Steps between C-alpha positions, in 0.01 A plus 500: 500500500641222724248229583402433859631177642269206423584306819665535836837331558508197725655489845454858603668591829297620793575862571675452830741238357551709178582811704757312713662347194504837322702639789748213472525565127586862560161667423394769743150517641379776267660327201307180585181707530567620146528135385162425646349809323648401165381141518171570679566192717781330691781361283611148439847405612630540143336843464643619827847387388465685170397824673781467756780462243365747248451760774840430661753772502717295270238479226277807545760766596228641728741723693721607211279553201415861586875587505609291203268704272731795561789341309559601134441205273486639144760593236505466123701176535267342760279236333336357813533645844385370838195273493631217286720213607812711425593835349571533129719757325601570144871432440501549122494276189152371587624351829379550855667450839266348754603505862387505862621452856317310775560395857514165673601630839294304750543158329875558485514549875300187566671279241791694340586266212148439372384850586768655282476239228126539454542875509717464187256261344206736560661804349612304197140398439380861527731583211458206263128508555498814289685335212860590594800268508672570830859618444611602848428472869606740771423532868503740799576322830507617860619291793554548872825579677785270415524392865131412539454124549263461202668722247744246366237228442255742334772647279624159400151369420388808311810513282483128425130529424551789250791324336340157503185620327651750261790275396274204435246693301771646281455870564817692603501680835695809396470752782358603835584645835547361850510684834493415868344679798359386837153633392473194272594243765146361516386597156738468202406646167517295176398707198532326167501677156481356152551676163376341177476590134195470273382618163269796539237331283500187717433632849237300699269657755285355776146627435267209416259534210266295286187351654528123489874497440680216676704559813804277516750405772852426395828413677556296814242334719331667798596390850437630850816712518473870541139510618431848646848618398356843396340539843824402674687757291250768633573448869779573752718218627490373854654224691304231304666586167647148468146358508423683175720268294193341324420840348831503309489362146735247351658581166613293207725699260506218245122509469526881471743467209254271322219738575689794353566311179144368471341835559727682255431233240127536539538879486622459143148387407179701534347266761532724812239757594634575850760351729593536866742320724380344825706699749386628839154350581549251217193402296293755697690809395557391138138415432354800688743751348464369141117505511486824696727684257300377208160586659379143446414199719684175539380153596750231611452128541742410780490129422707573187781681689816283478578391857805335648327410830185304562183634651572871443209731570395799288632727774841333489519507121398868472742622769798272425811683384664203338756625249549482124130538408319731251140575413397582144192593305518346149312565177229241437633193325865568581510264801660219294777729382587605849468155647738353248764759586473451871491125474811515283673693783374236751282752686145469624219643288132511596192688400359603835226746411367765267430875482139603581291818469397493871769730647545236769749226593333167563679183610359149481651179644342158467199676346444716812520880490774597747523877430309772319640851537431818299833619363448871472452566874778262586721768342295822528405443869840365605629689798690824427661686787656843524670419820625764743857616436762655725799680353851376584670776703766677305855464618743792475782512254820363656795739497791279382745710705313390813588129445866424566680235300606225745696268265632691195424451132688170436352333806147620422530380143604149609218481755236625255598266220467208743171619648180310436353764273810551289683172500524302175188301404711250302404217736138571396524564126736203446203280588300653220542417134527850359592405140259225401349595171825664382361855485646642826744786418577628853500247781433574870767724648635620165278801455244709683220324318475163324504510117324230296512508125182429298529187282600575140539870575766754606250650747511412868306557816656641820336406827552545876330493839566754774374667820672647805267418798698698758428818296134404482483448876654839569306692235254282297434762232870561430563127522227420252641745254854374553396140434371594160797723405747232613361257238504785245864576577603135485339448159640830378851409617503219245398734210144375482190719498275429798139439387282380784483335844324237696471526880464277798368696796611313818367652822374412845145502640294758310259529799774688680491868395878535501531208251231635275669836521823342374311337213330824393822706521699244301230516232533880488878475458473234231242699311713813496802301377312309233353828364828680503684217318219401257522152662152365557378208716362222285450218750553413864405327814416598861608291799371627834495357852874429481517509870569263785291520811713550802407449861446873553569680171469382139818505297442629146746483218658817377281655228631336183348617168720289278526628143575301189609703200527411133672697221615446145826557315499482121838326474612267782864562398468860626406388850769573759590339834688592808856427399723782373796444271855558615608861457141641485393786711195472719280806525253564779174656366257665741534708814661356818405663828594211726152391609540250789139477628378136477820401327662159536815673625299653779347167594796268451783730619341750733239257637217748439180488297370850488448819296310574187578291198673669206266741320392399150518775234284361221595768245869423567439129472344545153761749381799294623359168380420621154847643469672183613292283262581727208871479572495119531326464165742750346791272618663760720412319823621136500407397853248644740378446855232693682566600861277356764554300823843567649569810289798595285788296636291179508396555140858561388610186681227302318622631163861413590405151607289444185801601283765357733681830455641736757377858519688815579249726677471878518543711807205563730353841407519777756194582707359146544614251768690226329279220625187689389638567152612137440206321674207740476200379303407811301274411206500573124871401464690275263861384455591505131813347359626678191797508268457882462433662837544863380227452233260343750562766760445775240175340386381467863575866559312601193201301623513656846594169670756503782797286406856427620774250425509260791730206408722347230511124434857383547554139393816426695429622856246242611379749759291805573740789549343787695732799565592523871393144575665157480425318173211252526576170337242365257581147615418603855180676390391199289551264789288720725236557235457141396551327834189592699230285350711189441614515860143541619371217287794259529298251707158565347 
């Protein structure tokens, strides 16, 4: 039974001042009343800070927990699902893949370079904290309109931050996605994902144990950067966003590299009982979560915390989000082993406390008790809201015959390939080192998913990030399902077997019923897709209040449930990319009805954003994907590309550009308007290059899968030849495709 506190902390706030500060820190009146009830008194400044960050939206998920519980999280290959620092899945041969995606949206708006860089650093720590060596980074990015005055600077800073941190730390950035829309003008999204590999018998968890065991701090020193970063990430932006720069952390990738090596070296011993990185809310969240999960207490002596600034208070040390720091519980007597390793790597090491049987967190500084909080109610009595929801009104299906084609197929293709959402991302990925480590099999742009081989093995992991926010805005449930199946298709199109996902739920203010309705509906769609595909959620992150306060109306981002998928292929040599070989036939698998609702053709060519998004047939997705994967592994499909944004003609152009081969295209089928057939965004479709089209078509027919020959790769033409239309030069398409971002960023 936890012991009652023996003394009262010093410097308690009077209630009026505490209540005013609580409001500034983001605690509502009834939440502050709950603090008073838990403590039985007013809090000290440090205690109020601890409650405010632990009960922030960013740390407590108080608006989203009730919905996240709906997601499927179990499968025979899932070792650890949500609740740990990252998800863990069995990938065979005694190995595990450990991965997660997290957001750094608000910091990246305020200070793009450091916001993005520290986002990469934070997600790396989530992964290697569990004993994994990081092997790949990915990202999912959203920016405002290209002509918005801040977009160029934010894009430039974010890309440099991702590249600067990942390149220096020596982990390849192998994939990601980037899109642009005016809804992100005042609130970009920077979602970072890391994948690592660990032995299944050397996975480290965060629950503290062992009364009297030492609590040690390792890594870089603590400064005043990032204080109340978690609170800032749980609020809308307003005109004073620039004043929030002090809440953005400063990263040091070289220190992170040392920290990775030191932690992995210590993990080869038996010294560690529990380990947690100091991420959002810093020392507060790491100590509270470790002790809380273990059902123990923790006492910290703040004088022992390594500090890089003089005169730091307990409040500042507990809430600082300085980077490259970890908290560990060690076995008794192992302190010297750990200290020797961290000193060798020129990192700070300090014993700052011990585990107790009190069930409380107590903090002492200069011999004075600064905080004494019971841990159980800090979690069990944390706010939990089932907020009101309002369903997004359904839009009618758009009849493609009702939308005339104003420019023709060649003109539309050129425009789409140069458009912000479809133009080449080479300007971005060329700033990332995608091959450091020597295990990258498929680089960015070469396949639908990145392929990274496991060291000393033929096996490889396939990984991708995806979401289509315009679908989610029009129909959140369909959009949530489509985001999941898009990652499943992209992994499948390489020949890999999709295993599990991580998610990053980016939404506006949950106190608005229409926003909470979007969230709930996306969860329903994701759940249905995960269940249909045997594709569980093993980790994730929620980022709410992605909204900018306007003079009259708040501007929320589009609902953006970014999905990161991971799969495995037994032999990396069997993985396929986008590029067909000369003379091969390309077969279209899946049904094409010419769905133009919410398509990029409709937006970019017709200037309209309307209609229902394409329906998602989960049974067809499973049937078609399993068929495609089987054919790739059998060697009868040698290149593959799933159909998504832009539709069929865009996907064919991307394959032609990847191979630098012309394509002779089939006639438009009767009964579908040509522009709807070639640019519609019907789902559950793949383009498969094959040396034996009759055999593939026969197999598809036997499996009940619609299929038709759609193109032949012709090495000498250098163009897309579409019957009844002028040939479309590949050189012309490449110039349009690759020119947009360099032209935008020329003076950045």
